[in-house]
N, C-alpha and C positions, 0 to 999 in steps of 0.2 A: 295371772301375773301381768303387771304393766309391761308394755313393750320395751322401754329402756332397760328395765331390770333383766328382761330376757336376753339382752345382748351380753350382759355379764355372765349369765348361765351358759350361753353359747361359747363365749370365750373360754370358760372353764372346761367345757367338754372338749373343745379343740385342743386346749393345752394338754389335757389328760391323754387324749387319744393319739395325737401326732407330734406336738411340740416337745413335751417332756421326754418321750422315748427318743427324740432326736437331739437331746442335750440342752434344750431351752429351759430357762428359769423364768417364772412368771411373777410379775409384780404389778398388781392392778390390771390394767388393760394392755400392758406391755410385756413382751417376752424377749429375752436376750440369750444369746449363745456366744461363748468365748471360743474363738478359733484364731487362725492367723490374723484375720481381721474381724473384730466383733460384729455380730449381726443383731439387728433390732427389728422386732415385728410389733406393730401397734394396731389395736382395734380402735378405729376412729368413728365416733358417733356423729351423726348429723346434728348441726346446731338447731335444726327445725324439728327435732323429735318432740313428741308429746306422749302422754300416758297411753294412748290407744295405738299410735303408729310411730315407728322409728326405723331408721336406716343406719347401716354401718358399712364401712369399707376397711380394708387392711393396707397399711403402709409398711413398706419394707425399707430397711436401711443398712448400709455397711459403713463402718467407721474405719478409715485407713489413716493411722496416725502420721506416717511420713508424708502423705499427701496433704493432710490437714495442716501440718506444720509448714511444709514447703509453700502452700498457698497463702500463708500469712493469716489464716483464720485464728480466732481466739482459742486458747487452750480449753479443753473440755473437762479434764479430770476423769475420775472413775465412773461417775454417774452419767453415762452416755444416753441421750434421748434420741428418738428417731430423727428429729429435726436437726440434731448435731451431725448427722451422718454425712459423709462425703458423697456417697452414692445413695440415691433414693428413688423408689418406684412405688406406684400403687399397684396392687394385685391386678386390677382391671387392664392395665397397660400390657401385662404379660399374657393375658387370656386371649382366646380367639376374638378378633375384632379390634383388640387393642384400645378399647375405650374405658373411661372411668366406670367402675362397676360398684354398685351399692346393694347390699342385701336388705330386703324389706322384712320387717318384723312387726307383727300386729299383736295386740292383746289376745292371748290365747293361742298364738302360733306354737308349733311343735319345735322346741329348741334342738332336739336330736336331728330332725330332718334338715334344718338350716345348717347345723354344725357339720353334717355329712357333706353338704355342698361346699362349705368352707374347707374342709379337710381335703376334698377332691381337688379344689383349686390350689391349695398349698402343696399337695404332693405332686401335682402335675406341673405347676408353674412357679410357685414361691420358693420351695426348697431347692429345685434345680437352679433358680436364679442365684440364690445364695452360693450354691456349690460352684457355679461357673465363675464367680468373681472372687475367688480366693487366691488369685495370682495377679501380679501387676500387669502382665501382658494383656490379659482379658480385660482388666480394669481400664487400661489405655484404650482398648477398642470400644468400650462403653462410652467414653467421652468424645471420641473422634468426630461423631456427627451431632453431638448434643451441645458441647460446651468447649470451644477452642481454648479458653484459658485453662480449664481443668485438664484438657488434653496436654497442653504445654507443661503444666505442673507435673503430670504423671510421667511425661517423657524426661523431665529433669530428674525425677526420682529414679527412673530407670537408667539415667546416665546418657541419654540420647539427646545431647544439646542441639544438634543440627535439626532434628525433628521438633524439638521443643521450640526452637526459633521460628519454624514455619507456622506452628499453631499460635505462638505468641503474636506473630505479625497479623495473623487472621483475627485474633481476639482484639488486637489494637485497632485494626481497621473498623471492626464492628462496634467498638466501645463508645459509649456516650462520652462527651467531652470531659465530664467530671470524673470519669473512670480512667481516662488516659494517663494522667499523672501517676496514680498508684500502680498502674500496670507497667509504666516505664520504670518506676522505682523497683518493682519486683523483678523485672527483666535484668536491670543493672546488677542487682544483688545476686542473680543467678547466672551472670556471664552471657546474657543474651542481648544481641544488638537489635534494636527496633528502628524503623525508619524515622527520620527527622521530619515530623509533621506537626 
């Protein structure tokens, strides 16, 4: 079987053995689970794949409607994609070493063996990541060192305006000059004072 087609076979094995038993529904190369905050898992193939050699990784996402709305992002509707999610990670960033990780598939590779590796990664790192971020306090901690604007948004949703203001000021200081005006508008709408600069 050609390498890119094997990725689809691997995705199906992974879905059957770990995702479906954990409440995920599969559509193409994406699986989703409805919880407090919907979770999306996507098998991403490399754009450099050919018939003999292919690579794929796994993207994880969590959609948090109140954060999405508070941030001013465009409404998504019911068909949430991984790239619409408010929290996103690649599986490799959660694995030991924390680097981007791609599984290699070659023509004639054993899909069961590769699927077993993926299942191990998901059960050890992917599913626990989803579980950890099913409450707003943990979601706030996710953003604190990554994205001061989203940290501010999360604090607004939590009702912590003083903390939101601190993160908003940090985001404003780091923002590109074209981003400062929308950030100031967002802050004003949410009762947050930013420095006059």
